[in-house]
N, CA, C and O atoms as CSV, one atom per row, in Angstrom:
chain,resi,resn,atom,element,x,y,z
A,1,MET,N,N,34.969,-6.724,106.228
A,1,MET,CA,C,35.036,-7.600,105.074
A,1,MET,C,C,36.148,-8.622,105.311
A,1,MET,O,O,37.252,-8.259,105.719
A,2,SER,N,N,35.862,-9.875,105.060
A,2,SER,CA,C,36.858,-10.915,105.258
A,2,SER,C,C,37.838,-10.940,104.094
A,2,SER,O,O,37.585,-10.360,103.038
A,3,TYR,N,N,38.945,-11.610,104.299
A,3,TYR,CA,C,39.947,-11.690,103.228
A,3,TYR,C,C,39.403,-12.436,102.021
A,3,TYR,O,O,39.838,-12.173,100.900
A,4,ILE,N,N,38.471,-13.355,102.210
A,4,ILE,CA,C,37.880,-14.077,101.079
A,4,ILE,C,C,37.005,-13.137,100.260
A,4,ILE,O,O,37.035,-13.182,99.030
A,5,ASP,N,N,36.235,-12.297,100.915
A,5,ASP,CA,C,35.437,-11.296,100.195
A,5,ASP,C,C,36.340,-10.365,99.388
A,5,ASP,O,O,36.003,-9.968,98.272
A,6,ASP,N,N,37.499,-10.022,99.972
A,6,ASP,CA,C,38.447,-9.155,99.281
A,6,ASP,C,C,38.954,-9.817,97.994
A,6,ASP,O,O,39.142,-9.140,96.983
A,7,ILE,N,N,39.174,-11.121,98.028
A,7,ILE,CA,C,39.608,-11.852,96.836
A,7,ILE,C,C,38.565,-11.719,95.738
A,7,ILE,O,O,38.911,-11.451,94.587
A,8,PHE,N,N,37.302,-11.901,96.075
A,8,PHE,CA,C,36.250,-11.831,95.061
A,8,PHE,C,C,36.024,-10.417,94.545
A,8,PHE,O,O,35.612,-10.247,93.397
A,9,THR,N,N,36.282,-9.400,95.359
A,9,THR,CA,C,36.123,-8.031,94.855
A,9,THR,C,C,37.230,-7.680,93.876
A,9,THR,O,O,37.034,-6.818,93.020
A,10,ARG,N,N,38.394,-8.324,93.978
A,10,ARG,CA,C,39.504,-8.060,93.060
A,10,ARG,C,C,39.473,-8.966,91.835
A,10,ARG,O,O,40.275,-8.787,90.919
A,11,LEU,N,N,38.572,-9.924,91.803
A,11,LEU,CA,C,38.510,-10.879,90.702
A,11,LEU,C,C,38.062,-10.190,89.419
A,11,LEU,O,O,37.006,-9.559,89.376
A,12,ASP,N,N,38.867,-10.316,88.391
A,12,ASP,CA,C,38.556,-9.695,87.106
A,12,ASP,C,C,39.274,-10.479,86.022
A,12,ASP,O,O,40.450,-10.811,86.173
A,13,ILE,N,N,38.587,-10.775,84.942
A,13,ILE,CA,C,39.165,-11.555,83.853
A,13,ILE,C,C,40.381,-10.854,83.255
A,13,ILE,O,O,41.314,-11.516,82.801
A,14,GLN,N,N,40.380,-9.524,83.248
A,14,GLN,CA,C,41.510,-8.796,82.692
A,14,GLN,C,C,42.769,-8.974,83.550
A,14,GLN,O,O,43.880,-9.031,83.022
A,15,HIS,N,N,42.591,-9.062,84.868
A,15,HIS,CA,C,43.750,-9.304,85.737
A,15,HIS,C,C,44.352,-10.680,85.466
A,15,HIS,O,O,45.572,-10.836,85.434
A,16,ILE,N,N,43.501,-11.660,85.273
A,16,ILE,CA,C,43.971,-13.011,84.966
A,16,ILE,C,C,44.696,-13.007,83.622
A,16,ILE,O,O,45.768,-13.596,83.486
A,17,ARG,N,N,44.107,-12.344,82.637
A,17,ARG,CA,C,44.738,-12.239,81.315
A,17,ARG,C,C,46.111,-11.587,81.414
A,17,ARG,O,O,47.079,-12.095,80.849
A,18,GLU,N,N,46.205,-10.475,82.120
A,18,GLU,CA,C,47.468,-9.768,82.250
A,18,GLU,C,C,48.523,-10.627,82.932
A,18,GLU,O,O,49.685,-10.634,82.526
A,19,PHE,N,N,48.116,-11.353,83.971
A,19,PHE,CA,C,49.068,-12.222,84.659
A,19,PHE,C,C,49.559,-13.330,83.737
A,19,PHE,O,O,50.755,-13.619,83.698
A,20,LEU,N,N,48.645,-13.954,82.993
A,20,LEU,CA,C,49.025,-15.045,82.104
A,20,LEU,C,C,49.888,-14.565,80.938
A,20,LEU,O,O,50.804,-15.269,80.514
A,21,LEU,N,N,49.602,-13.382,80.423
A,21,LEU,CA,C,50.361,-12.867,79.281
A,21,LEU,C,C,51.668,-12.196,79.683
A,21,LEU,O,O,52.676,-12.339,78.991
A,22,HIS,N,N,51.661,-11.470,80.791
A,22,HIS,CA,C,52.805,-10.610,81.106
A,22,HIS,C,C,53.438,-10.869,82.465
A,22,HIS,O,O,54.481,-10.288,82.765
A,23,GLY,N,N,52.856,-11.708,83.286
A,23,GLY,CA,C,53.388,-11.925,84.620
A,23,GLY,C,C,52.911,-10.855,85.576
A,23,GLY,O,O,51.970,-10.118,85.280
A,24,VAL,N,N,53.554,-10.773,86.713
A,24,VAL,CA,C,53.078,-9.878,87.762
A,24,VAL,C,C,53.515,-8.433,87.597
A,24,VAL,O,O,52.952,-7.548,88.242
A,25,GLU,N,N,54.508,-8.168,86.745
A,25,GLU,CA,C,55.034,-6.813,86.661
A,25,GLU,C,C,54.162,-5.853,85.860
A,25,GLU,O,O,54.377,-4.643,85.935
A,26,GLU,N,N,53.196,-6.339,85.102
A,26,GLU,CA,C,52.374,-5.463,84.273
A,26,GLU,C,C,50.895,-5.698,84.570
A,26,GLU,O,O,50.449,-6.836,84.716
A,27,CYS,N,N,50.156,-4.613,84.654
A,27,CYS,CA,C,48.715,-4.743,84.867
A,27,CYS,C,C,48.006,-3.671,84.044
A,27,CYS,O,O,47.769,-2.562,84.522
A,28,ASN,N,N,47.672,-4.014,82.811
A,28,ASN,CA,C,47.048,-3.087,81.877
A,28,ASN,C,C,45.562,-3.439,81.770
A,28,ASN,O,O,45.150,-4.155,80.857
A,29,VAL,N,N,44.769,-2.932,82.705
A,29,VAL,CA,C,43.341,-3.227,82.758
A,29,VAL,C,C,42.575,-2.027,82.224
A,29,VAL,O,O,42.874,-0.886,82.577
A,30,SER,N,N,41.588,-2.283,81.374
A,30,SER,CA,C,40.820,-1.211,80.760
A,30,SER,C,C,39.367,-1.272,81.210
A,30,SER,O,O,38.822,-2.353,81.433
A,31,ASP,N,N,38.748,-0.113,81.340
A,31,ASP,CA,C,37.321,-0.074,81.677
A,31,ASP,C,C,36.452,0.017,80.417
A,31,ASP,O,O,35.228,0.107,80.502
A,32,LYS,N,N,37.105,-0.008,79.245
A,32,LYS,CA,C,36.368,0.047,77.981
A,32,LYS,C,C,35.795,-1.323,77.642
A,32,LYS,O,O,36.298,-2.352,78.094
A,33,SER,N,N,34.738,-1.318,76.842
A,33,SER,CA,C,34.139,-2.581,76.401
A,33,SER,C,C,35.050,-3.252,75.384
A,33,SER,O,O,35.970,-2.625,74.858
A,34,TYR,N,N,34.793,-4.533,75.105
A,34,TYR,CA,C,35.558,-5.239,74.079
A,34,TYR,C,C,35.466,-4.491,72.756
A,34,TYR,O,O,36.469,-4.306,72.068
A,35,TYR,N,N,34.263,-4.064,72.405
A,35,TYR,CA,C,34.039,-3.360,71.142
A,35,TYR,C,C,34.887,-2.088,71.077
A,35,TYR,O,O,35.546,-1.834,70.068
A,36,GLU,N,N,34.873,-1.289,72.147
A,36,GLU,CA,C,35.634,-0.039,72.170
A,36,GLU,C,C,37.134,-0.298,72.065
A,36,GLU,O,O,37.842,0.421,71.359
A,37,ARG,N,N,37.617,-1.320,72.761
A,37,ARG,CA,C,39.045,-1.646,72.713
A,37,ARG,C,C,39.447,-2.096,71.314
A,37,ARG,O,O,40.497,-1.693,70.812
A,38,LEU,N,N,38.621,-2.929,70.678
A,38,LEU,CA,C,38.927,-3.397,69.326
A,38,LEU,C,C,38.900,-2.251,68.315
A,38,LEU,O,O,39.793,-2.135,67.476
A,39,LYS,N,N,37.875,-1.409,68.399
A,39,LYS,CA,C,37.745,-0.294,67.452
A,39,LYS,C,C,38.901,0.696,67.611
A,39,LYS,O,O,39.411,1.214,66.617
A,40,SER,N,N,39.310,0.959,68.831
A,40,SER,CA,C,40.419,1.874,69.070
A,40,SER,C,C,41.708,1.329,68.454
A,40,SER,O,O,42.431,2.064,67.783
A,41,ALA,N,N,41.994,0.064,68.674
A,41,ALA,CA,C,43.188,-0.553,68.098
A,41,ALA,C,C,43.106,-0.585,66.579
A,41,ALA,O,O,44.112,-0.390,65.896
A,42,GLU,N,N,41.913,-0.829,66.048
A,42,GLU,CA,C,41.723,-0.854,64.595
A,42,GLU,C,C,41.980,0.526,63.990
A,42,GLU,O,O,42.664,0.641,62.973
A,43,ARG,N,N,41.438,1.561,64.607
A,43,ARG,CA,C,41.637,2.922,64.105
A,43,ARG,C,C,43.118,3.295,64.080
A,43,ARG,O,O,43.604,3.858,63.099
A,44,ILE,N,N,43.824,2.982,65.152
A,44,ILE,CA,C,45.243,3.319,65.237
A,44,ILE,C,C,46.039,2.578,64.162
A,44,ILE,O,O,46.854,3.181,63.464
A,45,SER,N,N,45.806,1.276,64.031
A,45,SER,CA,C,46.601,0.488,63.077
A,45,SER,C,C,46.253,0.833,61.631
A,45,SER,O,O,47.158,0.949,60.804
A,46,THR,N,N,44.981,1.001,61.300
A,46,THR,CA,C,44.641,1.340,59.913
A,46,THR,C,C,45.111,2.747,59.553
A,46,THR,O,O,45.517,2.996,58.418
A,47,SER,N,N,45.057,3.658,60.507
A,47,SER,CA,C,45.558,5.006,60.254
A,47,SER,C,C,47.060,4.968,59.978
A,47,SER,O,O,47.546,5.644,59.072
A,48,PHE,N,N,47.782,4.187,60.749
A,48,PHE,CA,C,49.216,4.045,60.544
A,48,PHE,C,C,49.508,3.443,59.170
A,48,PHE,O,O,50.350,3.956,58.434
A,49,LEU,N,N,48.818,2.359,58.824
A,49,LEU,CA,C,49.061,1.706,57.537
A,49,LEU,C,C,48.670,2.600,56.370
A,49,LEU,O,O,49.381,2.641,55.366
A,50,ARG,N,N,47.550,3.320,56.479
A,50,ARG,CA,C,47.106,4.204,55.394
A,50,ARG,C,C,48.075,5.368,55.169
A,50,ARG,O,O,48.120,5.930,54.074
A,51,SER,N,N,48.835,5.725,56.173
A,51,SER,CA,C,49.774,6.837,56.019
A,51,SER,C,C,50.871,6.521,54.999
A,51,SER,O,O,51.556,7.431,54.532
A,52,PHE,N,N,51.043,5.265,54.656
A,52,PHE,CA,C,52.064,4.872,53.687
A,52,PHE,C,C,51.543,4.850,52.251
A,52,PHE,O,O,52.326,4.693,51.314
A,53,TYR,N,N,50.237,5.005,52.070
A,53,TYR,CA,C,49.650,4.841,50.736
A,53,TYR,C,C,48.811,6.050,50.360
A,53,TYR,O,O,48.073,6.590,51.184
A,54,THR,N,N,48.934,6.474,49.091
A,54,THR,CA,C,48.092,7.556,48.589
A,54,THR,C,C,46.893,6.993,47.841
A,54,THR,O,O,45.843,7.632,47.771
A,55,ASP,N,N,47.048,5.805,47.287
A,55,ASP,CA,C,45.985,5.172,46.510
A,55,ASP,C,C,45.330,4.070,47.348
A,55,ASP,O,O,46.013,3.221,47.920
A,56,ASN,N,N,44.010,4.097,47.409
A,56,ASN,CA,C,43.277,3.120,48.207
A,56,ASN,C,C,43.478,1.686,47.721
A,56,ASN,O,O,43.519,0.760,48.531
A,57,SER,N,N,43.604,1.496,46.401
A,57,SER,CA,C,43.793,0.138,45.875
A,57,SER,C,C,45.161,-0.411,46.284
A,57,SER,O,O,45.291,-1.605,46.557
A,58,ASP,N,N,46.181,0.452,46.327
A,58,ASP,CA,C,47.499,0.023,46.801
A,58,ASP,C,C,47.417,-0.404,48.272
A,58,ASP,O,O,48.009,-1.400,48.687
A,59,TYR,N,N,46.668,0.377,49.034
A,59,TYR,CA,C,46.496,0.057,50.460
A,59,TYR,C,C,45.849,-1.312,50.619
A,59,TYR,O,O,46.349,-2.155,51.363
A,60,GLU,N,N,44.750,-1.531,49.927
A,60,GLU,CA,C,44.029,-2.803,50.036
A,60,GLU,C,C,44.915,-3.978,49.639
A,60,GLU,O,O,44.955,-4.993,50.334
A,61,GLU,N,N,45.617,-3.840,48.532
A,61,GLU,CA,C,46.466,-4.925,48.027
A,61,GLU,C,C,47.644,-5.203,48.961
A,61,GLU,O,O,48.000,-6.361,49.183
A,62,SER,N,N,48.235,-4.169,49.496
A,62,SER,CA,C,49.433,-4.328,50.324
A,62,SER,C,C,49.124,-4.806,51.738
A,62,SER,O,O,49.929,-5.510,52.347
A,63,THR,N,N,47.979,-4.430,52.252
A,63,THR,CA,C,47.675,-4.799,53.638
A,63,THR,C,C,46.923,-6.115,53.772
A,63,THR,O,O,46.772,-6.624,54.882
A,64,MET,N,N,46.451,-6.673,52.674
A,64,MET,CA,C,45.717,-7.935,52.740
A,64,MET,C,C,46.519,-9.044,53.438
A,64,MET,O,O,45.957,-9.745,54.278
A,65,PRO,N,N,47.816,-9.231,53.123
A,65,PRO,CA,C,48.571,-10.270,53.835
A,65,PRO,C,C,48.673,-10.013,55.346
A,65,PRO,O,O,48.675,-10.953,56.141
A,66,VAL,N,N,48.755,-8.752,55.728
A,66,VAL,CA,C,48.837,-8.415,57.150
A,66,VAL,C,C,47.542,-8.817,57.856
A,66,VAL,O,O,47.572,-9.461,58.905
A,67,PHE,N,N,46.410,-8.433,57.275
A,67,PHE,CA,C,45.135,-8.755,57.899
A,67,PHE,C,C,44.834,-10.245,57.839
A,67,PHE,O,O,44.153,-10.772,58.719
A,68,SER,N,N,45.326,-10.924,56.824
A,68,SER,CA,C,45.188,-12.377,56.742
A,68,SER,C,C,45.961,-13.039,57.880
A,68,SER,O,O,45.461,-13.956,58.532
A,69,TYR,N,N,47.181,-12.565,58.111
A,69,TYR,CA,C,47.996,-13.075,59.213
A,69,TYR,C,C,47.298,-12.847,60.552
A,69,TYR,O,O,47.221,-13.754,61.381
A,70,ILE,N,N,46.798,-11.649,60.756
A,70,ILE,CA,C,46.109,-11.327,62.004
A,70,ILE,C,C,44.906,-12.245,62.206
A,70,ILE,O,O,44.648,-12.689,63.325
A,71,SER,N,N,44.185,-12.526,61.157
A,71,SER,CA,C,43.017,-13.401,61.234
A,71,SER,C,C,43.401,-14.814,61.661
A,71,SER,O,O,42.726,-15.419,62.494
A,72,VAL,N,N,44.483,-15.341,61.091
A,72,VAL,CA,C,44.930,-16.693,61.450
A,72,VAL,C,C,45.399,-16.730,62.904
A,72,VAL,O,O,45.089,-17.672,63.632
A,73,VAL,N,N,46.138,-15.715,63.325
A,73,VAL,CA,C,46.591,-15.651,64.718
A,73,VAL,C,C,45.386,-15.620,65.655
A,73,VAL,O,O,45.363,-16.313,66.672
A,74,GLU,N,N,44.393,-14.816,65.308
A,74,GLU,CA,C,43.176,-14.719,66.106
A,74,GLU,C,C,42.484,-16.076,66.216
A,74,GLU,O,O,42.063,-16.471,67.303
A,75,GLU,N,N,42.367,-16.785,65.105
A,75,GLU,CA,C,41.710,-18.097,65.108
A,75,GLU,C,C,42.467,-19.096,65.973
A,75,GLU,O,O,41.865,-19.817,66.769
A,76,VAL,N,N,43.795,-19.140,65.816
A,76,VAL,CA,C,44.608,-20.098,66.568
A,76,VAL,C,C,44.513,-19.828,68.067
A,76,VAL,O,O,44.295,-20.753,68.850
A,77,TYR,N,N,44.676,-18.574,68.471
A,77,TYR,CA,C,44.629,-18.270,69.893
A,77,TYR,C,C,43.227,-18.406,70.478
A,77,TYR,O,O,43.081,-18.692,71.667
A,78,MET,N,N,42.212,-18.209,69.673
A,78,MET,CA,C,40.850,-18.463,70.137
A,78,MET,C,C,40.664,-19.941,70.436
A,78,MET,O,O,40.092,-20.306,71.463
A,79,GLU,N,N,41.150,-20.797,69.532
A,79,GLU,CA,C,41.051,-22.243,69.754
A,79,GLU,C,C,41.838,-22.662,70.991
A,79,GLU,O,O,41.364,-23.469,71.791
A,80,ILE,N,N,43.047,-22.107,71.146
A,80,ILE,CA,C,43.854,-22.422,72.331
A,80,ILE,C,C,43.127,-21.962,73.598
A,80,ILE,O,O,43.083,-22.685,74.593
A,81,GLY,N,N,42.570,-20.778,73.554
A,81,GLY,CA,C,41.835,-20.250,74.706
A,81,GLY,C,C,40.626,-21.104,75.061
A,81,GLY,O,O,40.343,-21.333,76.237
A,82,MET,N,N,39.918,-21.572,74.048
A,82,MET,CA,C,38.766,-22.436,74.313
A,82,MET,C,C,39.208,-23.750,74.947
A,82,MET,O,O,38.563,-24.246,75.871
A,83,GLN,N,N,40.313,-24.315,74.449
A,83,GLN,CA,C,40.822,-25.553,75.026
A,83,GLN,C,C,41.263,-25.345,76.473
A,83,GLN,O,O,41.010,-26.193,77.328
A,84,CYS,N,N,41.915,-24.233,76.745
A,84,CYS,CA,C,42.323,-23.925,78.122
A,84,CYS,C,C,41.108,-23.771,79.030
A,84,CYS,O,O,41.102,-24.252,80.163
A,85,GLY,N,N,40.087,-23.099,78.524
A,85,GLY,CA,C,38.864,-22.923,79.313
A,85,GLY,C,C,38.204,-24.242,79.652
A,85,GLY,O,O,37.739,-24.441,80.775
A,86,VAL,N,N,38.161,-25.142,78.685
A,86,VAL,CA,C,37.565,-26.463,78.927
A,86,VAL,C,C,38.393,-27.237,79.944
A,86,VAL,O,O,37.836,-27.877,80.835
A,87,LYS,N,N,39.721,-27.185,79.822
A,87,LYS,CA,C,40.581,-27.889,80.782
A,87,LYS,C,C,40.403,-27.331,82.188
A,87,LYS,O,O,40.350,-28.088,83.157
A,88,LEU,N,N,40.311,-26.010,82.299
A,88,LEU,CA,C,40.082,-25.412,83.609
A,88,LEU,C,C,38.731,-25.828,84.184
A,88,LEU,O,O,38.618,-26.135,85.370
A,89,ALA,N,N,37.717,-25.834,83.335
A,89,ALA,CA,C,36.386,-26.254,83.793
A,89,ALA,C,C,36.404,-27.708,84.256
A,89,ALA,O,O,35.776,-28.054,85.257
A,90,MET,N,N,37.122,-28.554,83.529
A,90,MET,CA,C,37.212,-29.962,83.924
A,90,MET,C,C,37.929,-30.099,85.267
A,90,MET,O,O,37.531,-30.908,86.105
A,91,GLN,N,N,38.982,-29.310,85.470
A,91,GLN,CA,C,39.690,-29.341,86.752
A,91,GLN,C,C,38.782,-28.881,87.884
A,91,GLN,O,O,38.813,-29.455,88.973
A,92,LEU,N,N,37.976,-27.856,87.642
A,92,LEU,CA,C,37.052,-27.378,88.660
A,92,LEU,C,C,36.021,-28.434,89.010
A,92,LEU,O,O,35.692,-28.631,90.180
A,93,LEU,N,N,35.510,-29.116,87.986
A,93,LEU,CA,C,34.533,-30.178,88.220
A,93,LEU,C,C,35.151,-31.341,88.983
A,93,LEU,O,O,34.514,-31.908,89.871
A,94,GLU,N,N,36.391,-31.703,88.643
A,94,GLU,CA,C,37.069,-32.794,89.343
A,94,GLU,C,C,37.374,-32.455,90.781
A,94,GLU,O,O,37.301,-33.332,91.642
A,95,SER,N,N,37.715,-31.206,91.074
A,95,SER,CA,C,38.055,-30.815,92.442
A,95,SER,C,C,36.810,-30.726,93.311
A,95,SER,O,O,36.922,-30.666,94.536
A,96,ASP,N,N,35.649,-30.716,92.719
A,96,ASP,CA,C,34.392,-30.629,93.466
A,96,ASP,C,C,34.014,-31.965,94.092
A,96,ASP,O,O,33.161,-32.006,94.979
A,97,ARG,N,N,34.619,-33.037,93.658
A,97,ARG,CA,C,34.261,-34.377,94.156
A,97,ARG,C,C,34.854,-34.672,95.489
A,97,ARG,O,O,34.642,-35.756,96.033
């Protein structure tokens, strides 16, 4: 196998994400699907938050600002990610000439 083939066998979007978010010292790659990763994080966080409340209505009222914040962060970073993807695609198209 050539060194170029080796590069493509190691290519993974999670490795790129980890490098961009954390640099070279951390590599937290998961074999779980997006759905499984999201559900696992959701279960952990909601279980933690529910441990502070005995009444469900108190939980809903108190955690709404937290989930609202998370939603806005998700939207902003999604937009940033889409813009980065378009810029990368444009660079790839320009380098092809």
